[in-house]
Structures are given as C-alpha cells and as structure tokens.
PyMOL commands that place a pseudoatom at each C-alpha (Angstrom):
pseudoatom trace, name=CA, resn=MET, resi=1, chain=A, elem=C, hetatm=0, pos=[-17.865, -0.940, -5.609]
pseudoatom trace, name=CA, resn=SER, resi=2, chain=A, elem=C, hetatm=0, pos=[-15.338, 1.680, -6.538]
pseudoatom trace, name=CA, resn=ALA, resi=3, chain=A, elem=C, hetatm=0, pos=[-11.659, 1.431, -5.714]
pseudoatom trace, name=CA, resn=ARG, resi=4, chain=A, elem=C, hetatm=0, pos=[-12.140, 4.331, -3.290]
pseudoatom trace, name=CA, resn=GLU, resi=5, chain=A, elem=C, hetatm=0, pos=[-14.917, 2.473, -1.460]
pseudoatom trace, name=CA, resn=VAL, resi=6, chain=A, elem=C, hetatm=0, pos=[-12.809, -0.671, -1.190]
pseudoatom trace, name=CA, resn=LEU, resi=7, chain=A, elem=C, hetatm=0, pos=[-9.819, 1.332, 0.022]
pseudoatom trace, name=CA, resn=SER, resi=8, chain=A, elem=C, hetatm=0, pos=[-11.951, 3.089, 2.621]
pseudoatom trace, name=CA, resn=ALA, resi=9, chain=A, elem=C, hetatm=0, pos=[-13.091, -0.285, 3.990]
pseudoatom trace, name=CA, resn=HIS, resi=10, chain=A, elem=C, hetatm=0, pos=[-9.488, -1.513, 4.129]
pseudoatom trace, name=CA, resn=LEU, resi=11, chain=A, elem=C, hetatm=0, pos=[-8.269, 1.642, 5.872]
pseudoatom trace, name=CA, resn=ALA, resi=12, chain=A, elem=C, hetatm=0, pos=[-11.048, 1.258, 8.438]
pseudoatom trace, name=CA, resn=GLN, resi=13, chain=A, elem=C, hetatm=0, pos=[-9.907, -2.323, 9.147]
pseudoatom trace, name=CA, resn=ILE, resi=14, chain=A, elem=C, hetatm=0, pos=[-6.303, -1.168, 9.490]
pseudoatom trace, name=CA, resn=ALA, resi=15, chain=A, elem=C, hetatm=0, pos=[-7.380, 1.568, 11.926]
pseudoatom trace, name=CA, resn=THR, resi=16, chain=A, elem=C, hetatm=0, pos=[-9.374, -0.945, 13.953]
pseudoatom trace, name=CA, resn=HIS, resi=17, chain=A, elem=C, hetatm=0, pos=[-6.910, -3.824, 14.124]
pseudoatom trace, name=CA, resn=ASN, resi=18, chain=A, elem=C, hetatm=0, pos=[-3.420, -2.427, 13.553]
pseudoatom trace, name=CA, resn=PRO, resi=19, chain=A, elem=C, hetatm=0, pos=[-2.972, -0.963, 17.049]
pseudoatom trace, name=CA, resn=ALA, resi=20, chain=A, elem=C, hetatm=0, pos=[-2.994, -4.520, 18.420]
pseudoatom trace, name=CA, resn=LEU, resi=21, chain=A, elem=C, hetatm=0, pos=[-1.282, -6.212, 15.476]
pseudoatom trace, name=CA, resn=ASN, resi=22, chain=A, elem=C, hetatm=0, pos=[1.275, -3.588, 14.464]
pseudoatom trace, name=CA, resn=ALA, resi=23, chain=A, elem=C, hetatm=0, pos=[1.282, -5.229, 11.021]
pseudoatom trace, name=CA, resn=VAL, resi=24, chain=A, elem=C, hetatm=0, pos=[1.310, -2.019, 8.991]
pseudoatom trace, name=CA, resn=ILE, resi=25, chain=A, elem=C, hetatm=0, pos=[4.338, 0.091, 9.851]
pseudoatom trace, name=CA, resn=THR, resi=26, chain=A, elem=C, hetatm=0, pos=[4.299, 2.652, 7.051]
pseudoatom trace, name=CA, resn=LEU, resi=27, chain=A, elem=C, hetatm=0, pos=[0.832, 3.708, 5.878]
pseudoatom trace, name=CA, resn=ASP, resi=28, chain=A, elem=C, hetatm=0, pos=[0.471, 6.260, 3.102]
pseudoatom trace, name=CA, resn=ALA, resi=29, chain=A, elem=C, hetatm=0, pos=[-3.312, 6.661, 3.096]
pseudoatom trace, name=CA, resn=GLU, resi=30, chain=A, elem=C, hetatm=0, pos=[-3.099, 9.913, 1.154]
pseudoatom trace, name=CA, resn=ARG, resi=31, chain=A, elem=C, hetatm=0, pos=[-1.211, 8.317, -1.745]
pseudoatom trace, name=CA, resn=ALA, resi=32, chain=A, elem=C, hetatm=0, pos=[-3.406, 5.220, -1.622]
pseudoatom trace, name=CA, resn=THR, resi=33, chain=A, elem=C, hetatm=0, pos=[-6.496, 7.417, -1.872]
pseudoatom trace, name=CA, resn=GLU, resi=34, chain=A, elem=C, hetatm=0, pos=[-4.997, 9.255, -4.848]
pseudoatom trace, name=CA, resn=ARG, resi=35, chain=A, elem=C, hetatm=0, pos=[-4.200, 5.964, -6.608]
pseudoatom trace, name=CA, resn=ALA, resi=36, chain=A, elem=C, hetatm=0, pos=[-7.713, 4.663, -5.895]
pseudoatom trace, name=CA, resn=ARG, resi=37, chain=A, elem=C, hetatm=0, pos=[-9.163, 7.821, -7.465]
pseudoatom trace, name=CA, resn=GLU, resi=38, chain=A, elem=C, hetatm=0, pos=[-6.887, 7.344, -10.491]
pseudoatom trace, name=CA, resn=ALA, resi=39, chain=A, elem=C, hetatm=0, pos=[-7.954, 3.695, -10.754]
pseudoatom trace, name=CA, resn=ASP, resi=40, chain=A, elem=C, hetatm=0, pos=[-11.635, 4.666, -10.705]
pseudoatom trace, name=CA, resn=GLU, resi=41, chain=A, elem=C, hetatm=0, pos=[-11.085, 7.342, -13.347]
pseudoatom trace, name=CA, resn=ALA, resi=42, chain=A, elem=C, hetatm=0, pos=[-9.096, 4.951, -15.553]
pseudoatom trace, name=CA, resn=LEU, resi=43, chain=A, elem=C, hetatm=0, pos=[-11.850, 2.342, -15.333]
pseudoatom trace, name=CA, resn=ALA, resi=44, chain=A, elem=C, hetatm=0, pos=[-14.428, 4.977, -16.284]
pseudoatom trace, name=CA, resn=ARG, resi=45, chain=A, elem=C, hetatm=0, pos=[-12.340, 5.657, -19.420]
pseudoatom trace, name=CA, resn=GLY, resi=46, chain=A, elem=C, hetatm=0, pos=[-12.339, 1.943, -20.245]
pseudoatom trace, name=CA, resn=GLU, resi=47, chain=A, elem=C, hetatm=0, pos=[-8.722, 1.351, -19.209]
pseudoatom trace, name=CA, resn=ASN, resi=48, chain=A, elem=C, hetatm=0, pos=[-7.746, -1.864, -17.455]
pseudoatom trace, name=CA, resn=TRP, resi=49, chain=A, elem=C, hetatm=0, pos=[-4.533, -1.947, -15.431]
pseudoatom trace, name=CA, resn=GLY, resi=50, chain=A, elem=C, hetatm=0, pos=[-4.625, -5.716, -15.011]
pseudoatom trace, name=CA, resn=PRO, resi=51, chain=A, elem=C, hetatm=0, pos=[-5.939, -8.170, -12.426]
pseudoatom trace, name=CA, resn=LEU, resi=52, chain=A, elem=C, hetatm=0, pos=[-5.134, -5.940, -9.439]
pseudoatom trace, name=CA, resn=HIS, resi=53, chain=A, elem=C, hetatm=0, pos=[-6.746, -2.813, -10.907]
pseudoatom trace, name=CA, resn=GLY, resi=54, chain=A, elem=C, hetatm=0, pos=[-8.075, -0.840, -7.942]
pseudoatom trace, name=CA, resn=VAL, resi=55, chain=A, elem=C, hetatm=0, pos=[-7.359, -3.551, -5.371]
pseudoatom trace, name=CA, resn=PRO, resi=56, chain=A, elem=C, hetatm=0, pos=[-5.616, -2.225, -2.249]
pseudoatom trace, name=CA, resn=PHE, resi=57, chain=A, elem=C, hetatm=0, pos=[-2.827, -4.388, -0.883]
pseudoatom trace, name=CA, resn=THR, resi=58, chain=A, elem=C, hetatm=0, pos=[0.145, -4.177, 1.426]
pseudoatom trace, name=CA, resn=LEU, resi=59, chain=A, elem=C, hetatm=0, pos=[3.693, -4.825, 0.365]
pseudoatom trace, name=CA, resn=LYS, resi=60, chain=A, elem=C, hetatm=0, pos=[6.281, -6.148, 2.775]
pseudoatom trace, name=CA, resn=ASP, resi=61, chain=A, elem=C, hetatm=0, pos=[8.978, -3.487, 3.000]
pseudoatom trace, name=CA, resn=ALA, resi=62, chain=A, elem=C, hetatm=0, pos=[11.760, -5.546, 4.597]
pseudoatom trace, name=CA, resn=GLY, resi=63, chain=A, elem=C, hetatm=0, pos=[14.950, -4.831, 2.725]
pseudoatom trace, name=CA, resn=PHE, resi=64, chain=A, elem=C, hetatm=0, pos=[13.695, -1.683, 1.033]
pseudoatom trace, name=CA, resn=GLN, resi=65, chain=A, elem=C, hetatm=0, pos=[14.872, 1.762, 2.021]
pseudoatom trace, name=CA, resn=ARG, resi=66, chain=A, elem=C, hetatm=0, pos=[13.489, 2.693, 5.415]
pseudoatom trace, name=CA, resn=PRO, resi=67, chain=A, elem=C, hetatm=0, pos=[11.563, 5.955, 5.814]
pseudoatom trace, name=CA, resn=PRO, resi=68, chain=A, elem=C, hetatm=0, pos=[12.937, 8.542, 8.256]
pseudoatom trace, name=CA, resn=GLY, resi=69, chain=A, elem=C, hetatm=0, pos=[12.213, 7.561, 11.850]
pseudoatom trace, name=CA, resn=TYR, resi=70, chain=A, elem=C, hetatm=0, pos=[11.676, 3.880, 11.046]
pseudoatom trace, name=CA, resn=GLU, resi=71, chain=A, elem=C, hetatm=0, pos=[12.837, 1.704, 13.909]
pseudoatom trace, name=CA, resn=GLY, resi=72, chain=A, elem=C, hetatm=0, pos=[11.543, -1.668, 12.669]
pseudoatom trace, name=CA, resn=ASN, resi=73, chain=A, elem=C, hetatm=0, pos=[13.157, -5.036, 13.079]
pseudoatom trace, name=CA, resn=PRO, resi=74, chain=A, elem=C, hetatm=0, pos=[16.747, -4.547, 14.311]
pseudoatom trace, name=CA, resn=ARG, resi=75, chain=A, elem=C, hetatm=0, pos=[17.659, -7.762, 12.482]
pseudoatom trace, name=CA, resn=GLY, resi=76, chain=A, elem=C, hetatm=0, pos=[16.410, -6.264, 9.219]
pseudoatom trace, name=CA, resn=ARG, resi=77, chain=A, elem=C, hetatm=0, pos=[18.736, -5.551, 6.326]
pseudoatom trace, name=CA, resn=SER, resi=78, chain=A, elem=C, hetatm=0, pos=[19.855, -1.974, 6.784]
pseudoatom trace, name=CA, resn=GLY, resi=79, chain=A, elem=C, hetatm=0, pos=[21.587, -0.572, 3.756]
pseudoatom trace, name=CA, resn=SER, resi=80, chain=A, elem=C, hetatm=0, pos=[20.196, -3.297, 1.526]
pseudoatom trace, name=CA, resn=SER, resi=81, chain=A, elem=C, hetatm=0, pos=[20.409, -2.779, -2.206]
pseudoatom trace, name=CA, resn=MET, resi=82, chain=A, elem=C, hetatm=0, pos=[16.932, -4.274, -2.716]
pseudoatom trace, name=CA, resn=LYS, resi=83, chain=A, elem=C, hetatm=0, pos=[14.574, -2.108, -4.721]
pseudoatom trace, name=CA, resn=PRO, resi=84, chain=A, elem=C, hetatm=0, pos=[10.789, -2.121, -4.345]
pseudoatom trace, name=CA, resn=PRO, resi=85, chain=A, elem=C, hetatm=0, pos=[8.920, -3.449, -7.366]
pseudoatom trace, name=CA, resn=ALA, resi=86, chain=A, elem=C, hetatm=0, pos=[7.980, -0.796, -9.898]
pseudoatom trace, name=CA, resn=ARG, resi=87, chain=A, elem=C, hetatm=0, pos=[4.980, -2.763, -11.110]
pseudoatom trace, name=CA, resn=LEU, resi=88, chain=A, elem=C, hetatm=0, pos=[3.030, -5.768, -9.938]
pseudoatom trace, name=CA, resn=SER, resi=89, chain=A, elem=C, hetatm=0, pos=[1.067, -7.603, -12.589]
for i in range(1, 89): cmd.bond("trace and resi %d" % i, "trace and resi %d" % (i + 1))
show_as sticks, trace
zoom trace
C-alpha cells in the first residue's frame, strides 16, 4: 500500500468516528495528503525516512500554540512555551 492509500483509510475512519469521539480537534488533511505524496515519491527514489516513513499518526497538541478559533480544554496550558517536535524518529 502507498502512504496515500493508508492516509485515505485513516481519514475515512476519522470522518466516520470523530463526530462521536471528538478526538481529533485540528485536522490538516490537505497537508497530510501532501506529506503522504512526498513520502511515496521519496520511497520511489529509494529514500527511507525511518520507521514511521509514510505512516499517518496524530500528535497530541496540548501545550502547543492553539490555532485561531480553538476553544479546547479550558484547563489547558494557554501561553505555554512548549514547542511541537520538529522530527519524530
């Protein structure tokens, strides 16, 4: 399976189950699709980005900068100095 195919399956599951779960607050499907395409192209060139190459995953955003309009957990850390990881490997 390609990274795009795997991502498509994950996005379908999010669309099906997230309305009831509300587990994914900020979804950037456009950027995820772009990264999946890049992962597939890199693999075709023989590049390996590590054990998570092309694997879609969610990242807990508590403590990171909130996007405009975010009204998440009122007990969350607003104004936190935490930075999201630049690379996971």
